Each structure stands twice: as C-alpha cells, then as structure tokens.
KOLKE-81242 format. One record per atom (N, C-alpha, C, O): x, y, z; residue in one letter. Coordinates in pm, whole numbers, plus 50000, padded with zeros to 5 digits. Layout:
BEGIN
XYZA...
END
This chain:
BEGIN
106689205339528M107379224839591M107529231739446M107459244039437M107789221839306K108159230639221K106519233139129K106119243339073K106029223039138K104069222739122K103799239039203K103099248739175K104349237139270N103329248639391N103569260739322N102709268039273N105029262739320I106239272639299I105259280039113I105189292139093I104709270539019L104469275838934L103249277138899L102629280638799L102959272539033T101309276338980T100899292539070T099849298939064T102079295239143L101589309239205L102269318039082L101649327839044L103149315639039I104039322138928I102879326438846I102459338038845I102249314638762L101119318638690L099909326638758L099079334138708L100109322338886I098749329038922I098909345038937I097989353038918I100329348638976V100869364039028V100689373438855V100299384938837V101199362038739L101189364238603L100009365138548L099809372338450L099089357638605A097579362738518A097209377538598A096869387638536A097379376638769M096729393738840M097749401738725M097179411638678M098689400338688S099359414338609S099349419838525S099529431838506S098979405738414I098089408838288I096409412338293I095949422138235I095779404838353S094249415538411S094599430338453S094009440138406S095419430938529K095669448738582K096239457338453K095869468938436K097039451838377G097279457338271G096589462738167G096799472938100G095409451038162Q094479453038063Q092849461738129Q091719462238080Q093239465838217D092129465838291D091639481738254D092539490138264D090499485838220L090489497238159L090209515538311L090149527738299L090159505938422S089679513338547S091179526238524S092359525438487S090479534438558G091659547238576G091149559638495G090039564038466G092929564538461A092359580338367A093259576738235A094139568138230A092929583338154W093589582137973W093729590737906W092649595537875W094579595837862Q094609609037749Q094409606237640Q094109594437625Q094459613737527S095289619337419S094969629437363S094089636937405S095499630937279T096099645937248T096129642637078T096829634637016T094979653337025V094469657536895V095199669236851V095829675936933V095149673036697T095399684136660T094099686036602T093999675036548T093059691936575N092459699336504N092199702036350N093269703436291N091259702936280D091309715136185D092049727936135D092639731436033D091649734336285E092269749736257E093479742436374E093389748036483E094129735736372G095889735436440G096219733336576G097319729336615G094789737536684V094639734436802V094479720236835V093749711436790V095659720536958S095769708736989S094749707037106S094349715737184S094519698237101V093169692137216V093029681137286V092559671137232V093399681337414Q093829676737519Q092339666837566Q091549674237625Q091779651837553Y090979646637578Y091529637337755Y092699636037791Y090509633337819V090819627337867V089929624237963V089409632438040V089739612837961T089129597638021T088889592138134T089699583338161T087919594238227I088149587938316I087159573438365I085949572938342I087799564438422V086639546538381V087139548838550V088249552838587V085749544238652S086049540838757S084209537838816S083309546238806S084089526238866G083429518738941G081939514338825G080759514338861G082379511538706G080939514538568G080369527038546G079159529238545G081589538138522Y081039553038524Y082379553538411Y083449547738398Y081559564538335F082919570838283F082279586238236F081159590038205F083749593638250S083349606438196S084529608738115S085579602938142S084389619937981Q085409620237928Q085099636837900Q083949641137903Q086019643637879A086169657137886A087239665137792A088409663637827A087069671237708F088449680537598F088299690937651F087389695337721F089659697037601F089479710637596F090879712937540F091619704037498F091129725237543E092709731637476E093419731337515E093389736337628E094319727537484K095829724037590K096739733337665K097309732437773K096699743137567E097619754937574E097229760337671E098039764137756E095679762437686N095039772437776N093649768337879N093049774537966N093509755437822G092989746737922G091149748937862G090319740437896G090839757537800K089719765737725K088819752337757K089529743337800K087609749337747F086659738537778F085839734937661F085079743637617F085909719537586M085469720737490M084269714637446M083639715337340M084069707837561G083189696037574G083279684637664G084369681137710G082289679137690T081859667637756T081199654437785T080079659337801T081059644837800M080269633437774M080579620037870M081699615137891M079329615437922G079739606537984G078119595138041G076899596938033G078829586138086G077659579538161G078249564238203G079379563338250G077209549738176T077839544438224T078619533238116T078369533837996T079389525138158L080399516138073L080849502738036L079769498737993L081299497038026S081369479638029S082109475337939S082339482037839S082659462537958A083649456937832A083619443237841A083889435337931A083179442237717T083629427637676T083479425637562T082789431737480T084489412137546N084779409437411N085129419337287N084649420137174N086129426237352G086999434237338G086209448937279G086879457437221G084549451037304L083729460137272L083449470437391L083189464837497L083459482237394L083279490237529L081399494937512L081029504837450L080959490237546A079349490937568A078969505537664A079419508037776A077959514537578Y078389528037694Y076549529737655Y075959526037554Y076109535537754T074749545437758T075049561537830T075589563437939T074579570837746L075449585637790L074639586137900L073829576937913L074659591937955E073799606138116E074159618638083E073689628638138E075099618837984F075099639237966F075789636737867F076569627237855F075439649237747A076759650637628A076319666937647A075139670437650A077509676537660S077419687237675S077129694637505S076329703937498S077629691337415F077619695037277F076139689837201F075619696137109F075629678237254D073679676137181D073669672037294D074519663937332D072589677237383P071409670537447P070709650137348P070489639537406P070619652837218D070359646537172D071139631837165D070999621637097D071859635437252F073239620437226F072759612637420F073139601937467F071849623337486V071579618037603V070249604637625V069059604737592V070969595437686G069809583237639G070739576337555G071289566537606G070959578537472T071779570537356T072529556437402T072999556537516T072689545137328S073679536737344S074509532837246S074089534937132S075769526737258D076549520537127D077329511637251D077369509937373D078009506337093S079639499737187S080299498737040S079839496736928S081629500937091I082839503837018I083749496937000I084399499037103I084649485636908P085969483636927P086899490037055P086439499837113P087969485637092Y088639488237141Y089729473637156Y089319462037159Y091279478337166R092329464037195R093439472437281R093409484537262R094099469237343F095839474037413F096889467637295F096749457237232F097679474837291D098609474037236D100349479037303D101239486837267D100129470137406G101599472437511G101049480437617G100309473637689G101139490537647D100699501337726D099679513737654D099089523437701D099799508637536K098379518337493K097049516537461K096949504937501K096189518737427L094789519337463L094369523637340L094739535437337L093659520337211H093459518737093H091819520737111H091249512237180H091189529137064V089309531937090V089199540036922V089579551336888V088639531136856D088369538536686D089319545536637D089899541036538D089569553036670D090789565536547D091519569336681D092629572436639D091549570736795K092509580036904K093509566537025K093149555537066K094259571137039I095609564937089I095679564137224I096869566937240I095159561937354W095039566137436W096179563937560W096289553037615W096819572837588S097859566437752S097249568537833S096549578537852S097409558637905R097169556038073R098039567338169R099239567238196R097039576538206L097949583738370L097589578738505L098179584738595L096739569038546D096899560138611D095909551538595D094889551738525D096549540238705D094919526038729D094169526238778D093279517738784D094279538838849G092859541638958G093219534539109G092499528039184G094659538839122T095149537939249T096169550539263T096859553339165T096289557439370P096119548339490P095429557239594P095489569139564P094949555239679G093769569539754G092769558239805G092919546039812G091639566739839D090549557939882D089169566739860D088109566239922D089589575539742L088299581139687L087729576639557L086649579939509L088909566139491P088359566839352P086749567239344P086059568339445P086309566339235G084809559339241G084059568839160G084489579639122G082809563739133A081499577539103A081199579139197A081309569539273A080719589839242W080589592639346W078959603139301W078809607439186W077909605639409L076459612839396L076839621139522L077279616839628L076539634939484I075859642139591I074799638739695I073739640139634I074589635839792S073969631039854S073759644740022S073319641640133S073989651440001G073889659640157G075239672340136G076249673240065G074509681340251R074729696640247R074929697440394R074129689840449R075629702940473K075509707940596K075289722940608K076109731740582K073669724840664R073119734940700R072869740040808R072489731440887R072899753340864D073189753741026D073279743341116D072499736941186D074649743641090G074809729241159G074269715741155G074849707641228G073249711341083E073249698741044E072879694940883E072459702040792E073179682040887I073199678740713I072079675140704I071589666840781I071419680840606V070049680540511V070429674240365V071059679040270V069599657740391K069669645340295K069419650940157K068769661440150K069869645140045R069389647339920R069229635339839R070189628339809R068329633439812D067409619239724D068939619439553D069369626939466D069069610739587T070319607239475T069569599439342T070109596339236T068159597339381S067759588139271S067109596039152S066849589039055S066869606239144G065859617639079G066899620938962G068059616838955G066189629738864P067019627438738P068049637638733P068999636238657P067929649338820R068959658238855R070229651238924R070159642239008R071139655838884K072729647838981K073749657038969K073799667338901K074429652939032T075749664239068T077169650239119T077599647039229T077519644938969M078289634439019M079499635038987M079869635638870M080289635139092K082069633839073K082929621639059K083119612839143K083379622638943I084549610138946I085479613038918I085759622938851I086699599838991L087829602539039L088259588038959L087639577638939L089639592438923S090679579838923S091519578339019S090969581239125S092849574339037G093919577339147G094569593839128G095069601139213G094409595539021T094619609939021T093899620438976T094149631339026T093109619838897R092529626338819R090659629538835R089969620138797R089849642638891F088659643738904F087999649238819F088479658538753F086549644238797Q086009653738739Q084089654338742Q083229645938716Q084019668438787W082709665438839W081299673638728W081619684138672W080529670738716I079539671638549I078449671338680I078359663238772I077389687938638A075969686338693A075059685538560A075119693338465A074129673538575Y073469675238483Y071949667738517Y071799664038633Y070949665738430N069819663538424N069599651138324N069879653538206N069059635938362I069249625538286I067419627238207I067309620838102I066669631738232E065559636338212E065149646638089E064799643337976E065259657838135T065959668738068T066699666937902T066419667637782T067969663738009K068669661637882K069649675237916K070379680237830K069569679138027E070169693838064E071809690738100E072329681238159E072329701738045F073889699438094F074349713938142F074649724238082F074259708838341M074829723738382M076249729538378M076439740638329M077079723538420G078259726338420G079369716238467G078939706038519G080909717838456T081629708738438T082839715138533T082639725538594T084079708338541G085109709638589G086319702438598G086029692138657G087739702438565G088249685238644G089499691338679G089719701838739G090299682638630G091779684638662G092629671938760G092149660638763G093659674638820T094419668138949T093889668439042T093139677539075T094179657439118Y093819660039279Y094719649939394Y094949637939378Y095079657139494T095929650539593T095179646839703T094259654239740T095629629439804T094849633439942T095779629540017T096309618540003T096179640540134I097279641140248I097179641240358I098009649240400I096519636040454D097049636340553D095329641840603D095279648640706D093969638640528G092849644940533G092469659240454G091489666440465G093689660140369Q093399671240287Q093079667240154Q093839657940128Q092229669840043Y091899666839944Y092009679539873Y091169688339890Y093119680939784T093289690139667T092869687539552T092889677639479T092449699139546E091809694939318E092999708939257E093329718739323E093359706139139N093949714239085N093159713838931N093159704438851N092679723538920I092169721738788I092519732038660I092959743438643I091919718338565D092949723038416D091649726438333D091919730338220D090099725838367F089179728338290F088209730038376F087929721638462F087469743538355F085889744838406F085019755238346F085469766538330F083729752238310S082819751638197S082819765638164S083239772038068S082059769238303R081479782038360R082379793538375R082059805138401R083849787638350D084379801138382D086109797838347D086789795038446D086809798238216D088089795338142D089519799338280D090549793938321D088529815138315S089899819438413S090299814338543S091099819538622S089529801738558R089599795138702R090909780638658R091369772738741R091149780838549V092059772338534V093509772038627V093789781038708V094129763338608G095329763438708G094979769538853G095899772938926G094139770338878A093739775139003A093829761439127A093309750739095A094219762139209S094079751739358S093409752539446S094029757539540S092099749339478L091359743239566L091639731139711L091439718939703L092099737939824Q092079728739944Q090949723540029Q090419732940087Q090419712540057F089919710540153F089979698740254F090669688540243F088919702640377N089309688340472N088469672440403N087479673340330N088819664540426Y088299655140405Y087769642140483Y088769635940519Y086729636240520E087299618740583E085849615540499E084909621740449E086539595740526L085139588340488L084519583940601L085159577740685L083489586040615V082339584040720V081389571140691V080639574040598V081229561740723D080019550940699D080329554240549D079609562640495D081209549240485G081139550040320G080869562640246G081239563440129G080339571340297D080489585640264D081169596740251D080669602640346D081939604440207W082649609240135W082289626140207W081549633340140W082959632840375H082839638840374H083619653640358H084569656040433H083189663140262H084309671640202H083669686240251H082469689140258H084909695440286S084219705940332S085739716440313S086949714640301S084949725940319G085999739140269G085509752640213G084499757440265G086229760740092L085769769640088L085239768439891L086109761139844L084629770839819S084339767039680S084789778039646S084939788539708S085089774039507S085419780539350S085499796539385S086539802739365S084209803339445K083669812639463K084079819739607K083959831539640K084579809039676G085029814239817G084029813139939G084069818040051G083269806239886Q082039800040004Q082509790540078Q083339782240040Q081789791140234P082259779240285P080809768640229P079609770540210P081969754740218I080599744140163I081099734840280I082129735840345I080009724840289Y080259709540383Y079059702840297Y077849705340300Y080059689840191E079359684140111E079419665940126E080529660740112E078339658040152V078479644940146V078209638340059V076989636940044V078859632939986W078859626439849W079379610839902W080319606639969W078259605239836S077689590139834S078219577739691S078079582039577S078709565239709K078959562739601K077859556539487K076669557239517K078139552239392R077289555839271R076579535839343R077449530439412R075589529139331G075689518139367G075669515039484G075759503039509G075579522439572E075879520039707E074799521839790E074909520139911E
END
C-alpha cells in the first residue's frame, strides 16, 4: 500500500513539474527601448505554433509581429518563421535559441518572460486557419493548404489573428488582445491592431460553437459588418 501511494505521489509530482515547464500558453515581457518607450511583448504558444507581437505598452501602438512553427527540445527552441511584419526576408528562415525556466519565469536570450496563462481554460486554445465563410445562407469553403493564410492563435486568455502569404512573404495585417468565452459568446478585447491604432481598447462580441471540431464564429466585424466564419485547427 505504501509503495502504491509513493508511486502515485511521484506521478502527480512529475505531472505538475511537466506542466510548469510547458511552454504552452501566453507569455509577456516588457522592455524599455532606446527612446525610453515601454514596449510590451506578448507571445502565444499553442499546438506547435507561435506568434509574438510587440506594441507600445501605454497606448497599444503596433510595432511588429512574427511567428510560425515552434518546438522545444533539450533546452533549445527551434522555429521557422511564416510571417515577419518588419522584414519579409525573415520569412522561411529557421533557427534555434536556448531557453531555461527559473521558477515561474522563462529566460530566452536577453528577455525574461512572465506567464500569462498555461493554455487553459476553454475549448478554443490552438492555432486555427479560416476555412470557410457563410454567404447567401451557405458556407463557402476555403482551401487552407494554399500560401495565403489567415491564422488565429489562442492561449487560454490571449488571441492574435494574422493575415499573411508564405510564398510572397507578404504581411497583410494583425490584431490581438485578451478574450473570454461565456455561454456560447466569444468576446475579444483589442490590445493592438496593425491597421488602425484607434481600435485599441474596443471589445467585440460574437456567437461561437464547435461543430465537428470546427469553430463557427458569427457577429459583427470591427467595421460593423455581419460576418460568419468557420475556422479549422491546423494539422487537423
């Protein structure tokens, strides 16, 4: 009996350590640049993909974003960029950088990151690609395998959408912030918006449901236009 209890304790401990050392979720780091501006960095890691956005902390003015695939092995983060708003030449490049945990902090290069969430709660965390829109009452499907992509990546509390083309290396736009899901309602609170900084601080509410694993999303866009979108998990 004592041996069984000890084994159970060790298993629970191992699971808790594994969860604490997991990169999944959202992370933030604040850096003061050479002009004295406080820059907020937010990284979302979910489903083998990541996005990182940086913007002025005081007013949400967008400064840049990048992201793509990500894996962590033997203390190294290996990534391949699918988009980089500040320099298209970075798109398609791969690299690996060392990382380590120090308590509840994540150290990557010269930045120290604090965890915002661990990828829970909710049923939407993951990397999604837009795969359909409803027009004239019918859902028109979109091929997600092409080079032009609209991705929305979510942790437990943070979201970011990005429109880009991996073939032309073009970056079309992004926005992000915090979100909640309550009783079938999905609410986005915008922290940054590359196309229009005046949208910072706005909240948008949508109806949502999961249908056969796809995320159905309907309501009014940031321009006040009715939308009905279907999103599919990457790799599924």
